C-alpha positions in Angstrom: -0.1 0.0 0.0 1.1 3.6 -0.6 1.3 4.4 3.2 3.3 1.3 4.2 7.1 1.1 4.3 8.9 -0.7 1.5 9.8 -4.2 2.5 11.7 -7.1 1.1 14.0 -5.3 -1.1 17.8 -6.2 -1.1 20.6 -3.7 -0.2 21.8 -4.0 -3.8 18.5 -3.0 -5.3 18.2 0.0 -2.8 21.6 1.2 -4.0 20.8 0.8 -7.7 17.5 2.8 -6.9 19.7 5.6 -5.2 21.9 5.7 -8.3 19.0 6.1 -10.7 17.5 8.7 -8.5 20.6 10.6 -8.5 20.9 10.4 -12.3 17.3 11.6 -12.8 17.6 14.5 -10.3 20.8 15.7 -11.8 19.4 15.6 -15.2 16.4 17.6 -14.1 18.6 20.1 -12.4 17.2 19.5 -8.9 20.3 18.0 -7.3 23.2 20.4 -6.2 26.7 19.6 -7.8 28.5 17.0 -6.0 25.4 15.6 -4.0 24.1 12.1 -4.4 21.3 9.9 -3.1 22.4 7.0 -0.9 21.8 5.1 2.3 22.9 6.5 5.4 25.9 5.2 7.3 25.2 3.4 10.6 26.5 6.4 12.5 24.1 8.8 10.5 21.2 6.6 11.0 21.9 6.6 14.8 22.4 10.3 14.9 19.0 10.9 13.0 17.3 8.4 15.1 18.3 9.8 18.4 17.6 13.4 17.3 19.6 15.0 20.0 18.7 12.7 22.8 21.1 10.6 25.1 18.5 8.0 26.1 18.3 4.3 25.0 15.5 5.3 22.6 14.4 8.7 21.0 11.6 8.9 23.3 13.2 7.8 26.6 14.9 4.8 28.3 12.0 2.5 28.0 9.6 1.5 25.3 6.0 0.3 25.2 3.6 -0.8 22.4 2.2 2.8 22.0 5.5 4.2 20.9 6.5 1.6 18.2 5.5 -1.4 16.4 7.4 -4.3 17.9 7.0 -7.5 19.8 4.2 -8.7 17.7 1.8 -6.2 19.3 0.2 -5.5 15.8 1.5 -8.7 14.2 2.1 -7.0 10.7 3.7 -3.8 9.2 1.9 -0.6 10.0 1.6 2.6 7.8 4.5 5.1 8.2 3.6 7.7 10.8 1.2 5.5 12.8 3.4 6.3 15.8 4.7 9.7 16.9 7.9 10.9 15.4 11.1 11.7 17.1 12.1 15.3 17.8 13.4 15.8 14.3 10.3 14.5 12.7 11.4 11.1 11.7 8.9 8.2 12.1 9.2 4.5 12.7 13.0 4.4 13.5 12.3 1.8 16.3 10.3 -1.1 15.1 8.0 -1.8 12.2 10.6 -2.8 9.4 14.4 -3.0 9.5 16.3 -0.2 7.7 19.4 -0.7 5.5 22.6 1.4 6.2 25.4 1.9 3.7 28.0 0.1 6.0 29.2 -3.5 5.8 29.5 -5.2 9.2 33.0 -4.8 10.7 34.8 -3.6 13.8 35.3 0.0 14.5 38.6 1.2 15.7 38.9 1.7 19.5 38.5 5.1 21.1 36.3 8.1 20.4 35.1 8.4 16.8 33.2 11.2 15.0 31.0 9.8 12.1 32.7 6.6 11.6 32.4 4.7 8.4 31.8 0.9 8.3 33.3 -1.5 5.8 32.5 -0.5 2.2 32.4 -4.1 1.2 31.3 -7.4 2.4 28.4 -9.9 2.3 26.6 -8.7 5.3 25.1 -5.1 5.4 24.1 -3.2 8.4 20.3 -3.0 9.3 19.0 -0.8 12.1 15.7 -0.2 13.8 14.3 -3.7 14.4 11.2 -5.2 13.1 7.5 -5.6 14.1 8.0 -9.2 15.3 11.0 -8.6 17.5 11.5 -7.8 21.2 11.9 -4.2 22.4 15.6 -4.8 23.3 16.4 -5.4 19.7 15.0 -1.9 18.7 18.2 -0.1 20.0 
């Protein structure tokens, strides 16, 4: 449906879509020079999800079924925007469906990092946010 999140699409297909969207928007003159559409890095996703908070979730340190679609409380994907957005207006970053990141799984260097990049290659890609059928602890 038009209000449901996109599901069951591979990381490679998402990246192809981003490339095509970049080409289309550049050709139409709607994309500034040097800009491209892509998936966020895991660090960028986390920053957008937290929206300036320091709590476990964007809405506090605990979560209940009125705040996100998880733990089979609805037993299916819900329309985007069913739950309250975070402070920056992003919806459904906890629960509902997993979200792809551009990074491959790997180990970050030790110490404090600013906007770290994950691996650019690899079979496994980072997914964040959790899904509707998972427990609340996996939504972090």
